[in-house]
Backbone as XML, in Angstrom:
<?xml version="1.0"?>
<chain id="A" units="angstrom">
  <residue number="1" name="MET">
    <atom name="N" x="0.814" y="-1.198" z="0.000"/>
    <atom name="CA" x="0.000" y="0.000" z="0.000"/>
    <atom name="C" x="0.863" y="1.269" z="0.000"/>
  </residue>
  <residue number="2" name="TYR">
    <atom name="N" x="1.952" y="1.228" z="0.791"/>
    <atom name="CA" x="2.824" y="2.389" z="0.857"/>
    <atom name="C" x="3.536" y="2.639" z="-0.473"/>
  </residue>
  <residue number="3" name="LYS">
    <atom name="N" x="3.819" y="1.567" z="-1.177"/>
    <atom name="CA" x="4.489" y="1.720" z="-2.471"/>
    <atom name="C" x="3.597" y="2.470" z="-3.445"/>
  </residue>
  <residue number="4" name="ILE">
    <atom name="N" x="2.333" y="2.188" z="-3.430"/>
    <atom name="CA" x="1.381" y="2.851" z="-4.332"/>
    <atom name="C" x="1.287" y="4.334" z="-3.991"/>
  </residue>
  <residue number="5" name="ILE">
    <atom name="N" x="1.239" y="4.661" z="-2.719"/>
    <atom name="CA" x="1.165" y="6.064" z="-2.304"/>
    <atom name="C" x="2.434" y="6.807" z="-2.699"/>
  </residue>
  <residue number="6" name="ILE">
    <atom name="N" x="3.575" y="6.193" z="-2.500"/>
    <atom name="CA" x="4.845" y="6.826" z="-2.877"/>
    <atom name="C" x="4.911" y="7.039" z="-4.383"/>
  </residue>
  <residue number="7" name="ILE">
    <atom name="N" x="4.493" y="6.064" z="-5.155"/>
    <atom name="CA" x="4.491" y="6.196" z="-6.620"/>
    <atom name="C" x="3.545" y="7.303" z="-7.053"/>
  </residue>
  <residue number="8" name="LEU">
    <atom name="N" x="2.376" y="7.403" z="-6.456"/>
    <atom name="CA" x="1.424" y="8.467" z="-6.803"/>
    <atom name="C" x="1.990" y="9.850" z="-6.470"/>
  </residue>
  <residue number="9" name="VAL">
    <atom name="N" x="2.622" y="9.978" z="-5.323"/>
    <atom name="CA" x="3.224" y="11.259" z="-4.945"/>
    <atom name="C" x="4.330" y="11.637" z="-5.925"/>
  </residue>
  <residue number="10" name="LEU">
    <atom name="N" x="5.155" y="10.691" z="-6.292"/>
    <atom name="CA" x="6.217" y="10.963" z="-7.252"/>
    <atom name="C" x="5.661" y="11.335" z="-8.625"/>
  </residue>
  <residue number="11" name="LEU">
    <atom name="N" x="4.590" y="10.676" z="-9.034"/>
    <atom name="CA" x="3.963" y="11.019" z="-10.316"/>
    <atom name="C" x="3.372" y="12.430" z="-10.289"/>
  </residue>
  <residue number="12" name="ILE">
    <atom name="N" x="2.778" y="12.798" z="-9.176"/>
    <atom name="CA" x="2.214" y="14.149" z="-9.061"/>
    <atom name="C" x="3.331" y="15.191" z="-9.108"/>
  </residue>
  <residue number="13" name="ILE">
    <atom name="N" x="4.417" y="14.939" z="-8.402"/>
    <atom name="CA" x="5.557" y="15.864" z="-8.428"/>
    <atom name="C" x="6.127" y="15.974" z="-9.836"/>
  </residue>
  <residue number="14" name="MET">
    <atom name="N" x="6.273" y="14.862" z="-10.520"/>
    <atom name="CA" x="6.792" y="14.870" z="-11.884"/>
    <atom name="C" x="5.854" y="15.625" z="-12.821"/>
  </residue>
  <residue number="15" name="PHE">
    <atom name="N" x="4.543" y="15.442" z="-12.642"/>
    <atom name="CA" x="3.575" y="16.149" z="-13.472"/>
    <atom name="C" x="3.754" y="17.659" z="-13.346"/>
  </residue>
  <residue number="16" name="TYR">
    <atom name="N" x="3.859" y="18.171" z="-12.113"/>
    <atom name="CA" x="4.011" y="19.606" z="-11.916"/>
    <atom name="C" x="5.352" y="20.121" z="-12.439"/>
  </residue>
  <residue number="17" name="MET">
    <atom name="N" x="6.393" y="19.326" z="-12.334"/>
    <atom name="CA" x="7.691" y="19.739" z="-12.869"/>
    <atom name="C" x="7.658" y="19.826" z="-14.387"/>
  </residue>
  <residue number="18" name="VAL">
    <atom name="N" x="7.060" y="18.862" z="-15.029"/>
    <atom name="CA" x="6.955" y="18.869" z="-16.494"/>
    <atom name="C" x="6.066" y="20.019" z="-16.953"/>
  </residue>
  <residue number="19" name="ARG">
    <atom name="N" x="4.975" y="20.266" z="-16.227"/>
    <atom name="CA" x="4.073" y="21.356" z="-16.591"/>
    <atom name="C" x="4.778" y="22.705" z="-16.492"/>
  </residue>
  <residue number="20" name="ARG">
    <atom name="N" x="5.541" y="22.917" z="-15.423"/>
    <atom name="CA" x="6.263" y="24.178" z="-15.260"/>
    <atom name="C" x="7.314" y="24.355" z="-16.357"/>
  </residue>
  <residue number="21" name="ALA">
    <atom name="N" x="8.005" y="23.287" z="-16.700"/>
    <atom name="CA" x="9.017" y="23.368" z="-17.761"/>
    <atom name="C" x="8.361" y="23.674" z="-19.106"/>
  </residue>
  <residue number="22" name="ALA">
    <atom name="N" x="7.218" y="23.074" z="-19.372"/>
    <atom name="CA" x="6.515" y="23.328" z="-20.636"/>
    <atom name="C" x="6.019" y="24.763" z="-20.698"/>
  </residue>
  <residue number="23" name="GLN">
    <atom name="N" x="5.518" y="25.299" z="-19.597"/>
    <atom name="CA" x="5.045" y="26.687" z="-19.589"/>
    <atom name="C" x="6.195" y="27.658" z="-19.818"/>
  </residue>
  <residue number="24" name="ALA">
    <atom name="N" x="7.349" y="27.386" z="-19.228"/>
    <atom name="CA" x="8.509" y="28.256" z="-19.432"/>
    <atom name="C" x="9.004" y="28.182" z="-20.873"/>
  </residue>
  <residue number="25" name="TRP">
    <atom name="N" x="8.887" y="27.018" z="-21.484"/>
    <atom name="CA" x="9.348" y="26.853" z="-22.857"/>
    <atom name="C" x="8.392" y="27.509" z="-23.851"/>
  </residue>
  <residue number="26" name="ILE">
    <atom name="N" x="7.086" y="27.414" z="-23.577"/>
    <atom name="CA" x="6.079" y="27.942" z="-24.493"/>
    <atom name="C" x="5.881" y="29.439" z="-24.307"/>
  </residue>
  <residue number="27" name="ALA">
    <atom name="N" x="6.110" y="29.967" z="-23.117"/>
    <atom name="CA" x="5.848" y="31.377" z="-22.817"/>
    <atom name="C" x="6.643" y="32.275" z="-23.764"/>
  </residue>
  <residue number="28" name="PRO">
    <atom name="N" x="6.005" y="33.343" z="-24.241"/>
    <atom name="CA" x="6.720" y="34.252" z="-25.135"/>
    <atom name="C" x="7.836" y="34.977" z="-24.396"/>
  </residue>
  <residue number="29" name="LYS">
    <atom name="N" x="8.926" y="35.157" z="-25.074"/>
    <atom name="CA" x="10.075" y="35.846" z="-24.496"/>
    <atom name="C" x="9.859" y="37.353" z="-24.640"/>
  </residue>
  <residue number="30" name="PRO">
    <atom name="N" x="10.218" y="38.127" z="-23.624"/>
    <atom name="CA" x="10.087" y="39.577" z="-23.759"/>
    <atom name="C" x="11.052" y="40.107" z="-24.808"/>
  </residue>
  <residue number="31" name="ASP">
    <atom name="N" x="10.659" y="41.180" z="-25.434"/>
    <atom name="CA" x="11.515" y="41.792" z="-26.451"/>
    <atom name="C" x="12.732" y="42.389" z="-25.767"/>
  </residue>
  <residue number="32" name="GLU">
    <atom name="N" x="13.892" y="41.747" z="-25.929"/>
    <atom name="CA" x="15.087" y="42.177" z="-25.233"/>
    <atom name="C" x="15.638" y="43.482" z="-25.793"/>
  </residue>
  <residue number="33" name="ALA">
    <atom name="N" x="15.303" y="43.818" z="-27.028"/>
    <atom name="CA" x="15.805" y="45.044" z="-27.611"/>
    <atom name="C" x="15.018" y="46.258" z="-27.134"/>
  </residue>
  <residue number="34" name="MET">
    <atom name="N" x="13.827" y="46.035" z="-26.620"/>
    <atom name="CA" x="12.982" y="47.138" z="-26.160"/>
    <atom name="C" x="13.338" y="47.490" z="-24.725"/>
  </residue>
  <residue number="35" name="PRO">
    <atom name="N" x="13.910" y="48.657" z="-24.497"/>
    <atom name="CA" x="14.235" y="49.053" z="-23.126"/>
    <atom name="C" x="12.974" y="49.436" z="-22.366"/>
  </residue>
  <residue number="36" name="GLY">
    <atom name="N" x="13.086" y="49.562" z="-21.058"/>
    <atom name="CA" x="11.963" y="49.998" z="-20.242"/>
    <atom name="C" x="11.535" y="51.402" z="-20.627"/>
  </residue>
  <residue number="37" name="LYS">
    <atom name="N" x="10.275" y="51.753" z="-20.345"/>
    <atom name="CA" x="9.764" y="53.038" z="-20.810"/>
    <atom name="C" x="10.368" y="54.228" z="-20.082"/>
  </residue>
  <residue number="38" name="ASP">
    <atom name="N" x="11.048" y="54.002" z="-18.951"/>
    <atom name="CA" x="11.686" y="55.096" z="-18.222"/>
    <atom name="C" x="13.172" y="55.239" z="-18.548"/>
  </residue>
  <residue number="39" name="VAL">
    <atom name="N" x="13.692" y="54.391" z="-19.414"/>
    <atom name="CA" x="15.115" y="54.422" z="-19.768"/>
    <atom name="C" x="15.364" y="55.563" z="-20.751"/>
  </residue>
  <residue number="40" name="MET">
    <atom name="N" x="16.444" y="56.294" z="-20.520"/>
    <atom name="CA" x="16.808" y="57.394" z="-21.414"/>
    <atom name="C" x="17.628" y="56.851" z="-22.578"/>
  </residue>
  <residue number="41" name="ILE">
    <atom name="N" x="17.243" y="57.257" z="-23.791"/>
    <atom name="CA" x="17.905" y="56.804" z="-25.014"/>
    <atom name="C" x="18.307" y="58.023" z="-25.821"/>
  </residue>
  <residue number="42" name="GLN">
    <atom name="N" x="19.480" y="57.944" z="-26.446"/>
    <atom name="CA" x="19.975" y="59.082" z="-27.229"/>
    <atom name="C" x="19.453" y="59.023" z="-28.658"/>
  </residue>
  <residue number="43" name="ASP">
    <atom name="N" x="18.918" y="60.138" z="-29.103"/>
    <atom name="CA" x="18.443" y="60.293" z="-30.478"/>
    <atom name="C" x="19.667" y="60.266" z="-31.396"/>
  </residue>
  <residue number="44" name="PRO">
    <atom name="N" x="19.679" y="59.429" z="-32.452"/>
    <atom name="CA" x="20.862" y="59.351" z="-33.326"/>
    <atom name="C" x="21.079" y="60.579" z="-34.205"/>
  </residue>
  <residue number="45" name="VAL">
    <atom name="N" x="20.064" y="61.432" z="-34.344"/>
    <atom name="CA" x="20.201" y="62.599" z="-35.221"/>
    <atom name="C" x="20.693" y="63.817" z="-34.448"/>
  </residue>
  <residue number="46" name="CYS">
    <atom name="N" x="19.927" y="64.250" z="-33.450"/>
    <atom name="CA" x="20.272" y="65.480" z="-32.738"/>
    <atom name="C" x="20.999" y="65.231" z="-31.423"/>
  </residue>
  <residue number="47" name="LYS">
    <atom name="N" x="21.199" y="63.974" z="-31.066"/>
    <atom name="CA" x="21.957" y="63.552" z="-29.887"/>
    <atom name="C" x="21.330" y="63.967" z="-28.561"/>
  </residue>
  <residue number="48" name="THR">
    <atom name="N" x="20.048" y="64.330" z="-28.542"/>
    <atom name="CA" x="19.374" y="64.622" z="-27.278"/>
    <atom name="C" x="18.875" y="63.311" z="-26.676"/>
  </residue>
  <residue number="49" name="TYR">
    <atom name="N" x="18.617" y="63.332" z="-25.378"/>
    <atom name="CA" x="18.123" y="62.146" z="-24.697"/>
    <atom name="C" x="16.622" y="62.248" z="-24.518"/>
  </residue>
  <residue number="50" name="VAL">
    <atom name="N" x="15.970" y="61.117" z="-24.729"/>
    <atom name="CA" x="14.515" y="61.039" z="-24.618"/>
    <atom name="C" x="14.164" y="59.718" z="-23.930"/>
  </residue>
  <residue number="51" name="THR">
    <atom name="N" x="13.072" y="59.707" z="-23.163"/>
    <atom name="CA" x="12.674" y="58.450" z="-22.527"/>
    <atom name="C" x="12.088" y="57.513" z="-23.574"/>
  </residue>
  <residue number="52" name="ALA">
    <atom name="N" x="12.311" y="56.242" z="-23.394"/>
    <atom name="CA" x="11.839" y="55.259" z="-24.371"/>
    <atom name="C" x="10.317" y="55.252" z="-24.460"/>
  </residue>
  <residue number="53" name="GLY">
    <atom name="N" x="9.636" y="55.614" z="-23.382"/>
    <atom name="CA" x="8.175" y="55.627" z="-23.392"/>
    <atom name="C" x="7.584" y="56.734" z="-24.243"/>
  </residue>
  <residue number="54" name="THR">
    <atom name="N" x="8.316" y="57.838" z="-24.414"/>
    <atom name="CA" x="7.800" y="58.963" z="-25.197"/>
    <atom name="C" x="8.476" y="59.093" z="-26.553"/>
  </residue>
  <residue number="55" name="ALA">
    <atom name="N" x="9.438" y="58.242" z="-26.850"/>
    <atom name="CA" x="10.208" y="58.348" z="-28.092"/>
    <atom name="C" x="9.394" y="57.904" z="-29.302"/>
  </residue>
  <residue number="56" name="ILE">
    <atom name="N" x="9.752" y="58.454" z="-30.446"/>
    <atom name="CA" x="9.216" y="58.022" z="-31.736"/>
    <atom name="C" x="10.079" y="56.842" z="-32.179"/>
  </residue>
  <residue number="57" name="ILE">
    <atom name="N" x="9.463" y="55.692" z="-32.407"/>
    <atom name="CA" x="10.211" y="54.481" z="-32.752"/>
    <atom name="C" x="10.069" y="54.205" z="-34.242"/>
  </residue>
  <residue number="58" name="GLU">
    <atom name="N" x="11.199" y="54.088" z="-34.904"/>
    <atom name="CA" x="11.241" y="53.736" z="-36.328"/>
    <atom name="C" x="12.077" y="52.477" z="-36.477"/>
  </residue>
  <residue number="59" name="GLU">
    <atom name="N" x="11.634" y="51.577" z="-37.345"/>
    <atom name="CA" x="12.398" y="50.360" z="-37.591"/>
    <atom name="C" x="12.957" y="50.423" z="-39.006"/>
  </residue>
  <residue number="60" name="VAL">
    <atom name="N" x="14.270" y="50.346" z="-39.103"/>
    <atom name="CA" x="14.967" y="50.408" z="-40.385"/>
    <atom name="C" x="15.836" y="49.167" z="-40.497"/>
  </residue>
  <residue number="61" name="SER">
    <atom name="N" x="15.591" y="48.351" z="-41.492"/>
    <atom name="CA" x="16.335" y="47.114" z="-41.738"/>
    <atom name="C" x="16.370" y="46.208" z="-40.509"/>
  </residue>
  <residue number="62" name="GLY">
    <atom name="N" x="15.251" y="46.130" z="-39.816"/>
    <atom name="CA" x="15.156" y="45.267" z="-38.648"/>
    <atom name="C" x="15.738" y="45.851" z="-37.379"/>
  </residue>
  <residue number="63" name="GLN">
    <atom name="N" x="16.315" y="47.034" z="-37.438"/>
    <atom name="CA" x="16.914" y="47.702" z="-36.285"/>
    <atom name="C" x="15.971" y="48.803" z="-35.810"/>
  </residue>
  <residue number="64" name="LYS">
    <atom name="N" x="15.699" y="48.867" z="-34.500"/>
    <atom name="CA" x="14.834" y="49.914" z="-33.953"/>
    <atom name="C" x="15.659" y="51.132" z="-33.577"/>
  </residue>
  <residue number="65" name="TYR">
    <atom name="N" x="15.154" y="52.303" z="-33.966"/>
    <atom name="CA" x="15.779" y="53.570" z="-33.627"/>
    <atom name="C" x="14.753" y="54.420" z="-32.885"/>
  </residue>
  <residue number="66" name="TYR">
    <atom name="N" x="15.241" y="55.195" z="-31.920"/>
    <atom name="CA" x="14.378" y="56.016" z="-31.083"/>
    <atom name="C" x="14.702" y="57.483" z="-31.330"/>
  </residue>
  <residue number="67" name="PHE">
    <atom name="N" x="13.656" y="58.293" z="-31.577"/>
    <atom name="CA" x="13.833" y="59.701" z="-31.921"/>
    <atom name="C" x="13.034" y="60.583" z="-30.980"/>
  </residue>
  <residue number="68" name="CYS">
    <atom name="N" x="13.508" y="61.824" z="-30.829"/>
    <atom name="CA" x="12.825" y="62.765" z="-29.949"/>
    <atom name="C" x="11.632" y="63.412" z="-30.644"/>
  </residue>
  <residue number="69" name="SER">
    <atom name="N" x="11.638" y="63.442" z="-31.984"/>
    <atom name="CA" x="10.541" y="64.088" z="-32.716"/>
    <atom name="C" x="10.382" y="63.451" z="-34.096"/>
  </residue>
  <residue number="70" name="GLN">
    <atom name="N" x="9.272" y="63.794" z="-34.745"/>
    <atom name="CA" x="9.026" y="63.320" z="-36.105"/>
    <atom name="C" x="10.037" y="63.920" z="-37.077"/>
  </residue>
  <residue number="71" name="ASP">
    <atom name="N" x="10.473" y="65.159" z="-36.807"/>
    <atom name="CA" x="11.456" y="65.802" z="-37.689"/>
    <atom name="C" x="12.768" y="65.032" z="-37.704"/>
  </residue>
  <residue number="72" name="CYS">
    <atom name="N" x="13.226" y="64.587" z="-36.533"/>
    <atom name="CA" x="14.466" y="63.812" z="-36.476"/>
    <atom name="C" x="14.294" y="62.465" z="-37.186"/>
  </residue>
  <residue number="73" name="ALA">
    <atom name="N" x="13.132" y="61.855" z="-37.035"/>
    <atom name="CA" x="12.876" y="60.574" z="-37.703"/>
    <atom name="C" x="12.875" y="60.759" z="-39.224"/>
  </residue>
  <residue number="74" name="LYS">
    <atom name="N" x="12.244" y="61.837" z="-39.706"/>
    <atom name="CA" x="12.233" y="62.104" z="-41.142"/>
    <atom name="C" x="13.633" y="62.371" z="-41.664"/>
  </residue>
  <residue number="75" name="HIS">
    <atom name="N" x="14.409" y="63.149" z="-40.917"/>
    <atom name="CA" x="15.784" y="63.452" z="-41.320"/>
    <atom name="C" x="16.618" y="62.167" z="-41.387"/>
  </residue>
  <residue number="76" name="PHE">
    <atom name="N" x="16.434" y="61.291" z="-40.426"/>
    <atom name="CA" x="17.178" y="60.023" z="-40.405"/>
    <atom name="C" x="16.809" y="59.169" z="-41.599"/>
  </residue>
  <residue number="77" name="ARG">
    <atom name="N" x="15.515" y="59.070" z="-41.924"/>
    <atom name="CA" x="15.088" y="58.292" z="-43.084"/>
    <atom name="C" x="15.617" y="58.886" z="-44.373"/>
  </residue>
  <residue number="78" name="ARG">
    <atom name="N" x="15.590" y="60.222" z="-44.468"/>
    <atom name="CA" x="16.067" y="60.902" z="-45.672"/>
    <atom name="C" x="17.576" y="60.661" z="-45.858"/>
  </residue>
  <residue number="79" name="GLU">
    <atom name="N" x="18.347" y="60.794" z="-44.777"/>
    <atom name="CA" x="19.795" y="60.601" z="-44.859"/>
    <atom name="C" x="20.158" y="59.125" z="-45.072"/>
  </residue>
  <residue number="80" name="GLY">
    <atom name="N" x="19.364" y="58.242" z="-44.516"/>
    <atom name="CA" x="19.637" y="56.815" z="-44.653"/>
    <atom name="C" x="19.335" y="56.290" z="-46.046"/>
  </residue>
  <residue number="81" name="SER">
    <atom name="N" x="18.359" y="56.878" z="-46.715"/>
    <atom name="CA" x="17.980" y="56.406" z="-48.043"/>
    <atom name="C" x="18.788" y="57.084" z="-49.146"/>
  </residue>
  <residue number="82" name="ALA">
    <atom name="N" x="19.541" y="58.104" z="-48.798"/>
    <atom name="CA" x="20.327" y="58.821" z="-49.813"/>
    <atom name="C" x="21.600" y="58.109" z="-50.161"/>
  </residue>
</chain>
Protein backbone atom coordinates (compact mmCIF):
# COMPACT_ATOMS: atom_id res chain seq x y z
CA MET A 1 0.00 0.00 0.00
CA TYR A 2 2.82 2.39 0.86
CA LYS A 3 4.49 1.72 -2.47
CA ILE A 4 1.38 2.85 -4.33
CA ILE A 5 1.17 6.06 -2.30
CA ILE A 6 4.85 6.83 -2.88
CA ILE A 7 4.49 6.20 -6.62
CA LEU A 8 1.42 8.47 -6.80
CA VAL A 9 3.22 11.26 -4.94
CA LEU A 10 6.22 10.96 -7.25
CA LEU A 11 3.96 11.02 -10.32
CA ILE A 12 2.21 14.15 -9.06
CA ILE A 13 5.56 15.86 -8.43
CA MET A 14 6.79 14.87 -11.88
CA PHE A 15 3.58 16.15 -13.47
CA TYR A 16 4.01 19.61 -11.92
CA MET A 17 7.69 19.74 -12.87
CA VAL A 18 6.95 18.87 -16.49
CA ARG A 19 4.07 21.36 -16.59
CA ARG A 20 6.26 24.18 -15.26
CA ALA A 21 9.02 23.37 -17.76
CA ALA A 22 6.52 23.33 -20.64
CA GLN A 23 5.04 26.69 -19.59
CA ALA A 24 8.51 28.26 -19.43
CA TRP A 25 9.35 26.85 -22.86
CA ILE A 26 6.08 27.94 -24.49
CA ALA A 27 5.85 31.38 -22.82
CA PRO A 28 6.72 34.25 -25.13
CA LYS A 29 10.07 35.85 -24.50
CA PRO A 30 10.09 39.58 -23.76
CA ASP A 31 11.52 41.79 -26.45
CA GLU A 32 15.09 42.18 -25.23
CA ALA A 33 15.81 45.04 -27.61
CA MET A 34 12.98 47.14 -26.16
CA PRO A 35 14.23 49.05 -23.13
CA GLY A 36 11.96 50.00 -20.24
CA LYS A 37 9.76 53.04 -20.81
CA ASP A 38 11.69 55.10 -18.22
CA VAL A 39 15.11 54.42 -19.77
CA MET A 40 16.81 57.39 -21.41
CA ILE A 41 17.91 56.80 -25.01
CA GLN A 42 19.97 59.08 -27.23
CA ASP A 43 18.44 60.29 -30.48
CA PRO A 44 20.86 59.35 -33.33
CA VAL A 45 20.20 62.60 -35.22
CA CYS A 46 20.27 65.48 -32.74
CA LYS A 47 21.96 63.55 -29.89
CA THR A 48 19.37 64.62 -27.28
CA TYR A 49 18.12 62.15 -24.70
CA VAL A 50 14.52 61.04 -24.62
CA THR A 51 12.67 58.45 -22.53
CA ALA A 52 11.84 55.26 -24.37
CA GLY A 53 8.17 55.63 -23.39
CA THR A 54 7.80 58.96 -25.20
CA ALA A 55 10.21 58.35 -28.09
CA ILE A 56 9.22 58.02 -31.74
CA ILE A 57 10.21 54.48 -32.75
CA GLU A 58 11.24 53.74 -36.33
CA GLU A 59 12.40 50.36 -37.59
CA VAL A 60 14.97 50.41 -40.39
CA SER A 61 16.34 47.11 -41.74
CA GLY A 62 15.16 45.27 -38.65
CA GLN A 63 16.91 47.70 -36.28
CA LYS A 64 14.83 49.91 -33.95
CA TYR A 65 15.78 53.57 -33.63
CA TYR A 66 14.38 56.02 -31.08
CA PHE A 67 13.83 59.70 -31.92
CA CYS A 68 12.82 62.76 -29.95
CA SER A 69 10.54 64.09 -32.72
CA GLN A 70 9.03 63.32 -36.10
CA ASP A 71 11.46 65.80 -37.69
CA CYS A 72 14.47 63.81 -36.48
CA ALA A 73 12.88 60.57 -37.70
CA LYS A 74 12.23 62.10 -41.14
CA HIS A 75 15.78 63.45 -41.32
CA PHE A 76 17.18 60.02 -40.40
CA ARG A 77 15.09 58.29 -43.08
CA ARG A 78 16.07 60.90 -45.67
CA GLU A 79 19.80 60.60 -44.86
CA GLY A 80 19.64 56.82 -44.65
CA SER A 81 17.98 56.41 -48.04
CA ALA A 82 20.33 58.82 -49.81
